[in-house]
N, C-alpha and C positions, 0 to 999 in steps of 0.2 A: 927977751923972749922970755915966754911962760915956757917950765918945764912940763908943763900938765902936758899928755895928748887929748890933741883936738880928734873927737871922733868922726871920720870923714859921713858923708849921706851914707845912705843906701843905695846900691843902683837898684833898677826894676828886677834885673836877674839875683842881684842879693838877694832881694824879697821873696823873689818868689822860692829863693834855693829856701831861707830861711820857713818859709810860710809850711813847704814842702815838708820839711822837717817836724815841726809840728804837729801835719796833722796825721805823717808818721805814728808819731808817740801817741799820740792821743787820740787818735782814731782805728787808723788800719792798724797795729799791732793788738790794742785789744779785741777787735773785730777777728783778726786771724784765731786769737787765743780761743774767743768768745766759740768760733765755729769749729776749733778742735775739741775743746769741752763737751760740748754739745755734739759732735759727729761721735765720741769716747760713748758718753751716757747714753745714746740712742745705738749704738753697739754694741753698750751689756745688757742694755735692757732687750733689744733683739736674742741675744744669747740665751740668758735667762728663760726666756720663753722655750726654748727648743728644747728645754730638761723638764724633765715630769715626776713619776713616782711608777715605776714598772717594777714594783715587787723587791726583797734584799733576798740578798745572797746568805747562803747558809755561811758556816764559820770554816776556816783552813785550818785546823791544828794542828803543832806539833807536837808530841810526846816526848818529853827530857827523860832520861834515865830514872830518875826521881818521884815519875808518876806524873809531874806537874802536867798540863796543857796548857799550852799559850793561841790562842788564835791569831794569825799572823796577817790578816789581814785587817786588824779589829783597830776602828780609829784613822783609819787609811783612804786615801782617793786611790782606788786600784782601779785598771783598766784587764777586766778577765776574758778572757778569752778560753770555750773549751774544743780543744784537738779530737776530743771522742775516745772510742776504741782503736789500740792497738794503729799508730797515727804513722804515716809512710810522709816520708820528708820530700813530699808533693813539691813541685814551683809553687802551689798556695800557701801551703805550710812553711814550706822556706821562706817567703816572702813576709807571715807574721812572724815566725821567728826575729827577721832582719830589724820590720815594724820594732818589737821590743826592745830590741838594741839600742836603735835612734830613741826609744822612751828612756830606757835606761840610762840616755847619756845627755840627754835635756833634762832630764828630773829625778833619776837616780840619785843625787847629792841631798835631796830634800828627804828628810826622814820619815815625810808626811805621805809620799808616795811608795806604790807598792803594783808590781805586773801580777797578777795572778793567772797562771798555766795548766787547767785540767786537764788530764788523760788518763786513760787506762792504760797502763801500756804502751807499749810502741815498739818498732822494727832496731835492727840495731842504727843502721844509719839515719833514721832520725833523732834518737837520744844521743850519739855518737856529735852530732850536728851542735844539736841546744846546747849540752855538756862543755863544750866548745868554746862558747861564744863567753866574751866579759860580763854576761850579766849573768851568766849560770847562778853564782852564789846568788842570786842578790833578787832574782825570781825566785814568787813565790808557786812551787812547782807540786801541785796537788795529783800522785799518783796514786787515785783511787780507785777502790772496791767499787765504792760508793758511786757512783759517776752519775746512776740516775734520778738520785737526790737532784744533783747541781742541774743536770739538763732539762728536770721538770722546772726547774725555777727559772733559770737562763732560756729556754724553748720557749716557755707560757711568757714569760715580759715579753720576748721580742715579737711572741706575735700579736700581742696589742699595742705591741708599739707601730706594727706594721699596721696595724687595721685604724689606727689615730694616725697616725699621718700617710695613710694609703702610698705605702712605698711596695713594691715586690720584695717579697721574701729573697736572702741569697745564702747559699751557704757558709760562708767564710764573714762571722761579723765581729764585733766587740762590745763589749756591756762596758760600759760608765760607770762606775761606784762614788755615793759620799762618803766621808768619814764616818756614819749612820751604818752602812753597806745596803743603803738605799741603790737602785739601777736608776737612774739619772737619763739615760738616753743608751742606743743603738748604732752602729757604726758599717757600714762593708768595709770590711779589711784590707778587701786586696784594692780599693777606691781609693787615690792619693787624694782627692777634695775631701773623701768622708774623715781619712784620717787629719788631715790639716784642719778640718773642722773640728776633732776629736782634740788634737792639741790647746787649741785653744780655749775650748771648756774646760780643760784642763789647768791651762795658765792660771783661768779667771776662779776654778774654787780651788785652790790649792791652797795651803795656808803656810804664811812663809816658814824657814825653818828656824828655828829659836834656840836650836841647839849651837 
């Protein structure tokens, strides 16, 4: 008797299974990969079209004891919000601070990302809540007497955004800026869907942290 194994003829069932395997490897998997690649490209194109130029924010300087001035938002992807004059801890302001905390948790380890919180004054309850959040030392708080120039830049950009997008203005909104300080888009700060879209845009444009 020969020691060589004699290959058994394929049964119709085995032929079907083998053919299905070939089709899966040669047709189905490449088609699925192509679909997801195309879907990702289309999503990115759509997301990029939602970003524009709505002006540039001013510098957020910190002045050191030796007189050196450094712009804390320079070369950063930033989310900026203006609380205005003497903000109180309203439900809206608390929600905005909490969103900032979530952004810090998600993106704070990347040195290319910053929060820019702009306010003039603020009552004890507001300041106490803001300063007890883990992100308190991370966020760029601009306690400024020059609130007017910040508001002019941000509000003019927001007005243009609302006209361009044909959306109704809201009282509380975020501005997203690129590393050059250009305002790319505005978002309703107390709308979860809008905030979610902002997170997607941040993830898309945020450079990887090389440190």
